[in-house]
mmCIF file of the C-alpha atoms, coordinates in Angstrom:
data_MODEL
# 
_entry.id   MODEL 
# 
loop_
_atom_site.group_PDB 
_atom_site.id 
_atom_site.type_symbol 
_atom_site.label_atom_id 
_atom_site.label_alt_id 
_atom_site.label_comp_id 
_atom_site.label_asym_id 
_atom_site.label_entity_id 
_atom_site.label_seq_id 
_atom_site.pdbx_PDB_ins_code 
_atom_site.Cartn_x 
_atom_site.Cartn_y 
_atom_site.Cartn_z 
_atom_site.occupancy 
_atom_site.B_iso_or_equiv 
_atom_site.pdbx_formal_charge 
_atom_site.auth_seq_id 
_atom_site.auth_comp_id 
_atom_site.auth_asym_id 
_atom_site.auth_atom_id 
_atom_site.pdbx_PDB_model_num 
ATOM 1  C CA . MET A 1 1  ? 111.239 88.088 85.498  1.00 0.00 ? 1  MET A CA 1 
ATOM 2  C CA . GLY A 1 2  ? 109.364 85.636 87.634  1.00 0.00 ? 2  GLY A CA 1 
ATOM 3  C CA . LYS A 1 3  ? 109.793 82.971 90.238  1.00 0.00 ? 3  LYS A CA 1 
ATOM 4  C CA . GLY A 1 4  ? 112.831 81.412 88.609  1.00 0.00 ? 4  GLY A CA 1 
ATOM 5  C CA . ASP A 1 5  ? 114.727 84.677 88.183  1.00 0.00 ? 5  ASP A CA 1 
ATOM 6  C CA . LYS A 1 6  ? 117.269 85.003 90.968  1.00 0.00 ? 6  LYS A CA 1 
ATOM 7  C CA . ARG A 1 7  ? 117.903 88.656 90.137  1.00 0.00 ? 7  ARG A CA 1 
ATOM 8  C CA . THR A 1 8  ? 114.416 89.818 91.073  1.00 0.00 ? 8  THR A CA 1 
ATOM 9  C CA . ARG A 1 9  ? 112.874 90.206 94.487  1.00 0.00 ? 9  ARG A CA 1 
ATOM 10 C CA . ARG A 1 10 ? 110.228 87.632 93.641  1.00 0.00 ? 10 ARG A CA 1 
ATOM 11 C CA . GLY A 1 11 ? 112.851 85.125 92.574  1.00 0.00 ? 11 GLY A CA 1 
ATOM 12 C CA . LYS A 1 12 ? 114.720 85.681 95.832  1.00 0.00 ? 12 LYS A CA 1 
ATOM 13 C CA . LEU A 1 13 ? 111.533 85.155 97.822  1.00 0.00 ? 13 LEU A CA 1 
ATOM 14 C CA . TYR A 1 14 ? 110.867 81.972 95.862  1.00 0.00 ? 14 TYR A CA 1 
ATOM 15 C CA . ARG A 1 15 ? 114.358 80.625 96.505  1.00 0.00 ? 15 ARG A CA 1 
ATOM 16 C CA . GLY A 1 16 ? 114.620 81.999 100.020 1.00 0.00 ? 16 GLY A CA 1 
ATOM 17 C CA . THR A 1 17 ? 117.829 83.885 99.254  1.00 0.00 ? 17 THR A CA 1 
ATOM 18 C CA . HIS A 1 18 ? 118.878 87.465 99.812  1.00 0.00 ? 18 HIS A CA 1 
ATOM 19 C CA . GLY A 1 19 ? 120.835 90.004 97.817  1.00 0.00 ? 19 GLY A CA 1 
ATOM 20 C CA . LYS A 1 20 ? 120.802 93.482 96.391  1.00 0.00 ? 20 LYS A CA 1 
ATOM 21 C CA . SER A 1 21 ? 117.165 93.408 95.394  1.00 0.00 ? 21 SER A CA 1 
ATOM 22 C CA . ARG A 1 22 ? 116.199 91.695 98.650  1.00 0.00 ? 22 ARG A CA 1 
ATOM 23 C CA . PRO A 1 23 ? 118.338 92.628 101.630 1.00 0.00 ? 23 PRO A CA 1 
ATOM 24 C CA . ARG A 1 24 ? 118.038 90.676 104.867 1.00 0.00 ? 24 ARG A CA 1 
ATOM 25 C CA . LYS A 1 25 ? 116.679 93.653 106.792 1.00 0.00 ? 25 LYS A CA 1 
ATOM 26 C CA . ALA A 1 26 ? 113.557 94.131 104.729 1.00 0.00 ? 26 ALA A CA 1 
ATOM 27 C CA . LYS A 1 27 ? 111.252 96.985 105.549 1.00 0.00 ? 27 LYS A CA 1 
ATOM 28 C CA . LYS A 1 28 ? 107.512 97.019 105.027 1.00 0.00 ? 28 LYS A CA 1 
ATOM 29 C CA . GLY A 1 29 ? 107.721 99.294 102.004 1.00 0.00 ? 29 GLY A CA 1 
ATOM 30 C CA . ASP A 1 30 ? 110.433 97.480 100.106 1.00 0.00 ? 30 ASP A CA 1 
ATOM 31 C CA . GLN A 1 31 ? 108.335 96.477 97.137  1.00 0.00 ? 31 GLN A CA 1 
ATOM 32 C CA . GLN A 1 32 ? 109.914 98.610 94.452  1.00 0.00 ? 32 GLN A CA 1 
# 
């Protein structure tokens, strides 16, 4: 888990991609 992990929300944020852990329509309380 970390910036380089594309499966985690943090990794998606780092890469600028979206997916299951980080959908495009992100709500304010999506940090779980």
